[in-house]
N, C-alpha and C positions, 0 to 999 in steps of 0.2 A: 282521582282527578280533583274532586271538590276540596279535598284536604290540601292539595298542592296549590290550587288557586287561592285558597284562604291565606296561606302563608305568603304567597306573592303579593296579595293585597296588603298584608301587614308590612311586608318589606317596602312596598311603595309609600306607605304612610309612616315609616320609621322616622323618629325625630332625633335620635342620637345614635352614636356608633354602637353602643351596647345592644340596643334593640335590633339594629341592622345585623350585627354579627350573630345574634340569637336566631334571627330569621334564616340566615345563611346556614347555620348549623341544622335547623329544622328541615331545610330543603335537602341537605345532604342525607339526613336521616331518612326522610321519605323516599328519596331516590334509591338509597341502599336497600331499603325494605322491599322495593319494587324493581329490583335489579333485572329481573327476567321479563319485565313487561314495560315496553316503551311506547305502547300505543297512544297513551295520553299526551306524549310530547309532540305528536303530529296532529293534534286537534286544533281547531280554530280558536277554542277558548284560551289555550296556552300561548298562542302565537303573539299576541300583543305584549304579554309580559316578557317573553324572550327578547323581543325587539327593544323594550325599555332597558333590559339588563345589558344589552349590547350597544347601547346608544353612546357610550363613552362619557356619560354624565352621571354615572352611578359610582358607588364605592368600589374600590378595586376588588374586594372580596366577592362582591355580587357578580362581577364580570367573570372572575376566575371560576366560581361555582357553576355559572351558566355554561361556559365553554367546556368545562370538564364533563358536565352533564350531557351536553350534545355529543362529545367525543365518545362517551360510554354508550350512548344510544346508537351511534354509527357503527361502533365495533360490534355491538350485539346484533343489530338488525340493519345492515347497510341497504338492503333491498327496499325496506320501508322508509328509511330516514333520509338517505342522501338526496334523492330526487326531490322529496318534499321540502327539505331545508333549503335546497337550491332554488326551487320555484317561488318560495315565499320570501326570498331575500335574506334569510337568516345567515347563510354561509357568507354572503357578501359582507354583511355587518361584522361577522367574525374575522374575516380576512383583513379588514381595515384595522383591526386591533393589533396587527403585527407591528405597527408603528407606535404602540403604546409606550409610555415612559416606564411602565411596570414590567420588569423582567419576567415576573410570574405569569402575567397575562400573555405576553408575547410568546413565552415558551409553551403555554397551553394552546395557543393558536398553531404553533409549529407542530405540536403533537397531534392536534386534530387533523391538520392537512397532510401530515405524514400518513395517517391512517387512510385518508381519502385517496391520495395519490397512489398508494400501494394497492388499492382495491380496484383492479382492472375490470371487474365485472359490472360495477355500478357507477363508475366515475366519469363515463364518457359524456354525460350530460353537462359536466363541468369543464373537463379538460379538452374535449373534442367538439365542443359546440360550434356549429358552422353558421349560426345565425348571428350576424354582426350586432343586432340590437340586444341580444341577451348573452353575448359572450363576455361577461363581466370579468371572469377570472383572467383570461388572456390579456385583456386590456389593462386591468389593474396591475397585474404582474409586470407587464412591460413598462407601465408608467412608473412603478416603484423602482424598478431596476435603473431606469434612466435618471430619475430624480435623486436617488441616494448614491449613485455611483459618481456624482460630481465631487470634485476635490474638497469642497467645504461642507459637504453633507454630513449628517450624523452617521458615523461609521458603525456604530453598534447596530443601528437599524439596517444598514447595508449588509452586515454579516447575517442578519436574520433572513434577508431576501436571498442571500447566497445559498442558505440552507435549502430554501424552497427550490431555487434554480437547480441546485445539485440533485435534488430528488427527481426533477423533471428530466435532467440530462442522463442520469445514471440508471437507466432502465436496461434490461437485457435485450438489446436490439437483435442480436443474432446468436444462435446457439453455439456455432463454431467459435465466434469471437469470445463468447462468454467462457467457454472451456479454456481457451488460450489465456485469457486474462486471469481467470480464477486460479489456474494452476501455476502461474509464473509471477504474478505481480506482487511484489513486496511493498509494504507501506513506505519504507524508507531505506536508503542504502546502508546506514549503520547496522541494520538488522542482519546483515550477513554474518555478524559475529555469533548468531545463534545456530550456525552450521552444526549438524549432528550426523552420525552415521546413517546411511540409507542403504538398505539391501537392494534397492533397484539400481543396479550399476549402470552408469552412463547417463543418469538423470540428475537434475539439480538437487542437491542435498540440503536445501534451505529448510529449516524447521517448519513443520506444518502450521505452527501457531501464527505465522505471518501471512498465510493464505487468506485472501479477503473474504471469500464466501464459498460455499459449496456449489458445485455445478448442478444445475437443475434443468432438465429438458423442458422446453416450452413448445406450445402448439403453434401451428401456422397462424392461427387467429391472433395469438398473443404477439407474435412477431410483427404482424401488420399493425396492431394497436400500438406497439412500442415505437415503431417507425413513424407513425402519424404524430404521436406525442412529441417525439424528439424533433421532428422537422418543424413542428409548429412553434416550439419554444426555444429552438437552437438560436435563432436570431430574434431580437438583437442581443440575446444574453451573452453569447460567447464574444461577440465583437465588443460589447460593453465591458466584459471582464478584462479583455486585453487592453482596452483604453484606460480602464480604471487602474490596472497594474502599472501602466506607463505613467499615469498621473500621480502615482503614490510613491514616488522615489524616496520620500522622507518618512514613509509609513511602513515599517517592516511587517507589522502584524497584518495589515491589509494585503500586502504583496504575498505573504506566505499563505494566507487563507485562499487567495485566488489561485495560487499555484497548486494547492492541495485539491481544489475542485477540478481544475483543468486536468491535473494528472489522472484523477479518477475517471474522467470522461474520455481520456485518450485511448482507453482500451477499445473504443469504437472508432472505426476508420473514418466515418463521416464527421465525428467530432474533431479528430486530429486534422482532417482536411480543413475544417473551418478555422481551427487554431493556427495552422500554418498560413492559410490564406489571409488571416487577419494580421499577420506579421509578428506573431508572438515569438517565434523561434529567433527571428532576427533581432527582436528587442532583447531577448535573453543574451544573445551573442554580444550586442553592443554594451550591455551591462558588464559582462565578464571581460570584455576587451579593455575596459577602463582600468581593470585591476592590474594589467600588465604595463600600463603607461606610467602610473604614479602610485606605487605601493605605499608610499609614506603618507598618502592622503588619509587623515583621521576618519573622514566620513566613510571611506571604503572599508577601513578596518572595523568600524562599528557596525557595518552592514554585513559582516561575515555570516550571520545566521541565514540571511536571504541568499547570499552567494552560495553557501553550502546547499541550500534548498534547491537552487537552480541546477546545480550540478547533479544532485540526486534525482531531480525531476527528469533530466535528460537520460540518465541511466535507466530509471524505472520505466520510462516510456519506450526506450530503445529495446529493452529486453522482451517486449511483448511479442514481436515477430520481426522477421527480416523486412517485410513490407513497411512496417512502422519505422524501422531503423532507416530505411531509404527515405521515407517521407520526412523524417526528423532531421537527418544529417546531409542529405543530398539535394541541394536546391537546383531544380531542373532549369531555372531561368538564367542562372549565372554559369559561367565557365568554371568557376572555382566553387567547390562545395563548402557548405557551412561546417560539415563534419571535420574537414581538415583544419579549419580555423579553430574549432573547439579543441581539437587535439593539440594544436600549437599553444593554446592557452593553458591546457593541462600540463604540458611539458614545461612551460615557463615556471609555473608554480612548484612543480616537483624539483626543478633545477635550482630554485631560489627558496627552498624550504626553510632556510635559516632566517629569512626575513619575516617580519611580524605577520603580515596578511597571508603570505604563502603557507606559513606554519599552521594557520587556522584552517586552511583549505586542503592541506595535504592528505589527511586521512580520508576525507570524502572523495577526493580525486582517486586515490589508490583503490578504494572500495568500488567506485563507479566504473573504473576501467574493466574490472573483472565482470561486472554485470553487463556492460556494453558488449563485451566479447563473447557473451553466451550465445549470440546468434552469429552466423557466418558473415553476414553483411557488416556487423559491428566489428568482428574479428579482422575482416579485410581493411576496415578503416584504421585499426590499430597497427597492423603489421606493415602497412604501406610506409610508415615512418620509422626507420630503423633507429634513429636517434631517440625517438620517444620511447621505443621498446627498452632501450638501454637505460633511460631515465627511470622507467617503471620498475624494471627487474633489479636495479641496484638496491632498492629498498628491501629486497628479499634477504640481503646480507646484513641488515641493520642489527644493532645490539639493543635498540630501544624496544621495550616490551610491547607497547601499543602498535608500533610500526610493524613488528614481526607478525603480530596477530592479524592486523588488518591486511597486510600484503599477502600473507599466506592464504587467508580465507578468500581474498580477491582472486588469486590465481587458481585456487581450488574450484571456484564457481566457473571460471572460464574453461577449465579442463573438463567440465561435465556439460557439454553444449546441448542446446536444444536440437541442433542438426545431427545427422548421422555422424558417428565418430570418424568413419573412414573419410568423410568429406573435409574434415577440419583438422585431423590429427597432425598432418605435416605442417600446417600453418602454426599450430600450437608449439610444435617442436622448434620452430624458428624463434619463438619467444624464449623457450628454455635455453636454446643455444646462444642467446645473447650474452650469457654469463660464461666466464672461463670454465673449461672442462672440469667437472668434479667439485666446483666450489659450492654450488647450492647443496649437493648431497652431503658435503662435509659439514655445512652449517646445519642442515636438518638433523644429521646424526647426533649433534650436540643438543639440539632443541627438543627432540622427542624424549630426552632424558631430563629435561628441565624440571626443577622443583616447582616452578611457577605453572599452575594448572592451565591458564589461558594459553601460554606458549606451547605447552605439551599437547593440548588438544588441537590447536591450530596446525601443529606439525603433523599429527595423525591425519588431520583433514587433507593436508597437502599430499602426504604420502599416498593415501587412498585414491585421491584424484589422479595423481601421476600413474598409479597402477591401472587406471582405466585404459591407458594407451600402451601399446606394445613397447615403444621406446622408453616410456616412463617406467614400466614394470621391470625392464632389463636393467635400468639404472638403480631402481630401489633394491633389487635382490643382490646387488653388488655391494651395498653398504656393509662394511665390516661389522659383524656381530648382530646385524639386524634380524636375520632369520632366527637365530637362537633366542633373541629377545621376543620375537613373535610366538615361538613355540613354548616359552616358559610361562606357565599358568600362574606363577606365584609373584611375578614382578609388577602386577597391576592390582591395586586393591579397590579402585573406584569402579562403579558400574559403567560410567561413560568410557573410561579407559579400556575396560574389557570389551565393550561393544565396538570401539574403534579398531582394536586389534583383530577382532573377529571379522569385521567388515573388510579390513585389508586382506586378510587370508582368503576370505570368500571371493574377493575381486580377482586375486591372483589365480585361484583354482578355476573359477568360472570363465575367465577371459583368456588365460595365457598358458594353457597346458603345453603348448608347443615350445615354450621357453625352457621347460624342464625335461626335455627328451634328449638333450645332447650327450649326457653321460649318466652312468649309474648313480653317482652321488646326487645329481640334481633330480633324477627320477625318484630316489628315496625321499628327498625333501618334499617332492610333490605329494607322495603318499602320506607323509607326516601331516601335511596341511589338510589333506582329505580327512584323515582321522580326527584332526582338530575340529573341523566343521561338524562332523558327525556327532561329536561329544557335546557340542553346543557352546554357547557363549560363557556360561558360568560353571562349567565343569570343574570339580575340585578333585585333584589327584588323591589316590588312596593314602599315599605316604604323608600328605599334608594333613589329612583327617587324623591319622595315627599320631602325628606329632602334636596336634592340638589336644587330643585326648590325654596323651602322656603328660603334657604340661599342666593340664587341668588337674589330673590325679596327683601329680607331684606337689 
């Protein structure tokens, strides 16, 4: 303690930058040597020096060292430190530093309050303070949100406030909602290109790397806490976000940051309700609607990143549940649903994909349709417009590599719904039937043999997804030469290719034994597939081993 106070005195009396930096180095050294003992930081003797260091009138390095020192103390012993630093006004001084011109200082503040907000056991005195005279955090947060959300405010500081607001909104409010969100929510639509084989037939085969976080059971007490925090800070934060989004039509970065935060919070029904009630979804519709009126507008074309983000936002929120699809796309106050209007916009751009702006939106729209259709309510929205289905499925027949990959993966996702297969299979068949008989299978039969890896794997993905459904499996097994291709262990050298073939065989065997009972030839094929599964994914036939050995010896 005495050693630290001595260094703080030297720091206070430093006359040049070298002396100051030396003092900061010594403080770090002392703190590191006493990393397991933070008792001295909550003493009355140290308090004045901490307040001087956080006054905003000291060297940047002094403030950074002090904030990091406090953060270490809070992480190590939150029970002892959080309430003390709150009661003596230290944390209030720290929070004000979020508006600092120094990025390093502001990031240190964010790191410290991230630790506090995530500590549900000891942060109630700060986040859930009911005394209006001492509820400084709530008042300061709201004031900063309103001040820096104004059109001419410093957007860098606004983004920092958004980080804090996002932390307050995105708590696990409800275990059931958390499970749904964590198992289905992708960060962005383009990530459907990471589809890989999945042995869990009938489930979404999106790669596990895009799952936001692991599901964790929470207690009733935590649920109550989370609800209290969310309700307290939801307003005016969400309303302000919507207002700031609408006021930032010339600021794509701000709009995309706001959409990212809102998308994350939409996994909670109460948040989505607030967002809908604040008019956010109608605002998004009005923005997209402009793209169908004057595509040649240069400002619209330059705004394509935001437009794509809006489309992916709609898809990612819609896929969370049927309830959220309804909240998002069906406006109960109007006779005409917003959902149908969004579909009309999607159709326009798919039909005009040769135009400059539509070309930039095409891939995201194709990908988003598959994600929206993963729930039965979203699927109903899609199939009610036969003209739109035709516009969508015609891209399955494309010769463009990116279009093939995106459209195949999109339909693959839709074919593995969140709802029971038997509830939606007939509806999905309507989409498949929108193309002339046999045309898609003919196209797939060429693409699964493509030398281009992305096309080959997306074809496998679509074949396996079709096999989930009885009508799809009956179409797949009729592809000339495909069964022989599946059974041949030597025609795929890549690990992923072998896994896809195995997954397709496994789907056929596990789901559709009845398809192979009509005659002796088909029963024999079924037994071959059973044997294929028993031998595993990477089984190497004996004759192949012998051939390799002979070539090596020769």
